[in-house]
C-alpha angles and dihedrals in degrees: 000000000000124000091248091053091051091051091048093051091047093051090047091051091048091049094049090045089055091051090048092051092048090048091051091049091051092049092048091047093050090047092050093047092049090048089051093052094045093050089059109073106245118225113253118239089242108034103186143010115269119247125183115271098202114117119238116264111272111180113203130165107289116240093237120152108241092233094072109018091143126145095258093054092044091050092050092047093050089049096052091044093052115093090210089069089069100040120124113216115259097249097039120094123220088243089061097040111096102155108138118216122207102232094184108035114201091235089061096042093061090084130068102244089187087079088068091059113074110224093223092055092048090050092050094054092044090057093041088058091070092044090051090061095049104039094058099160097047131105107237112206135187118260132191124266088249091054090049090064094054127092090239093055097114093042089053091051097051123074122181134200093256095045113130090219094051097110094048090049091052091047090060088085121198126214087238126019123196119229105221113168123196094253093062097053099110132114099287102042093041087058090051094045096048090049090058091042088056096044103038098036088228144130131269105220127200120215096263090068089066097043105038129076123230123216117236106201093190092062096025094232142108119252132198126217088251091059094043095051106020097165103038116119119225125223117214127196112229113304095337096114095124087208092285089138089059093059113115093237094052093081112157098339109153116255121214117193132202104192129192097211096208095061117114093213094062110104140174094267091061091059096039093050096048122094094197130022122198113210114200096193139032090244091054092045093052095045093048096046092045089050090056090048090054100039106029136253109242096172095043086244114201120222119205123195101217108160108212144233144220133211114268097238093179090071089077090066094038091055088061100040124050096218134009117189123202120217109233094168099067114049110223113163131214125202119187111180093154106190097331122117091195096078096083091239090154090057089053087051090055093049096050092044092056098043120043090182091074112117122260112293131196117196122193115190144152112265088233089067090066088068091059108115097232091053102034095068093062119097080207087087088090109116098231132045137151094268106020144047126203120209120191103172121107110257120227118230090258093050092047090047091052090049093052094043095051102035116092101185130047128188111209110161095164123186091209139340137195085215112324110247095175089054091047093049088054090050091050089053092050097252126163103236131206109199145151118289093232133091134308091015093056090049090061096039122041132183088265095053103037149341121292123211118215113244143180118231118237128198128212128202087217096065118087092206098034098097099247104058111171094218133058121284098031121145109271132211096015132130119256120270099221121084116217105211117190118215091233090059090052090052091048093050092050091048089050091054093048100042105028104042130065127221089254092053090049091052090051089052088052092053091047091051091053092048092050091049091051092046092051091049091052089046091052095047091050091050090051089057089052092049092047090052089048091052093047092050090052091050089051092049091050090049091051091051091051090049092050092050 
């Protein structure tokens, strides 16, 4: 064998040895990776058995105005209060379900539901909204209607860590307490929390209540919240649980959940671990119940359709002025996105920039919103223009109340909402609202109470209930949650309001909006009584079982 042949064979051997080593490494790597994945229990495609989510029948006195408590109205009211009215059949997807539900039946809209809402009570909760955002470390407790009329009403409602009566306040256990940490006490969550405070006659508890101990002088010992109220359920907002349910002393305490279905942080465990879920809208109710159908219901979780409510901020101004008239002849529009980037403010910018014939527009927003990329690129950010004004200062409660009370037209083309408090505040004030024709916006505003803007639905892989969740256990075969609103459609809707409606028709829309707000508030308060009864019955059953054992 020649020297060249030997070198060739040696190089060939080295090359094949390299290939062999690489092949072995690949095989070993694949084997190790597969072993790794198989040693972690993979999630099954269907995690749990499905159990019905409908609540048991609880028959309470119906909130019917005495002037029309006839059989037709009672039948309609029972129908809209019944969760089964909104159920989607087990084998029908939300994409295929097109049954339309009349949310405001004519038989029920013949009455003035505002009569069922005492003005003094509405005024109290409107003022408490501002206090909620400033007294962030206080317990806020329910007080009686008589106490609400007293000068000491807000002092009576607030309890602090150093309060001498703290232990006695905590011992007045509710059927359901609301976990309300300091970091959540802004506009939106204060609205949510005060709605439940009003409906459930409960307490809003900061985190320290669950982590501190409280000295009982009579027994000379320290007590925890869990010892003081061992059977009380706790209501969480969205994913803000702060791992309280993982505390050793939590045990089997019932969990109630108020989810905003559009939130990216909401996951399957939040729904599986909850005993009761409160759905604020029909869209939320149908997505949540369909999710349980698809993914199982291990705790036999009950889902209530509650609707929701918002404080009537305009009552602050109306308590100081005998009569405030809205101008429905001259269209002047108000847009109040606050600090939210989901209100399509940049699309409104585009519309008004292109068309100088648009009516006068006032925009009230947080200065931080101007830094948002979609808005920052518009020269429209200038504070003054021929047909708009931009206000970036924070409004006081009184200023915001005046704005709501005097404004007749509100532009609210939201991309998505957990509920839509700024829309609901405008409804309460009797505003004519232009909003997106997508849920939940079109559940708050109908064709009889406002103007609806055409939209295209968008799905996100980050939303558990959005139809295209990028992780296991997402809701399947459902339309997207987000509403894509084009600026030209906003322009068209505003033009429709200006050119195709009369002042009289606009005033009728305003009255309809107020009636629908009042009806929803009464609906919500009645459902809270049902939920409170449900919780108390469960406490009684648990007590009986403990006694028997």
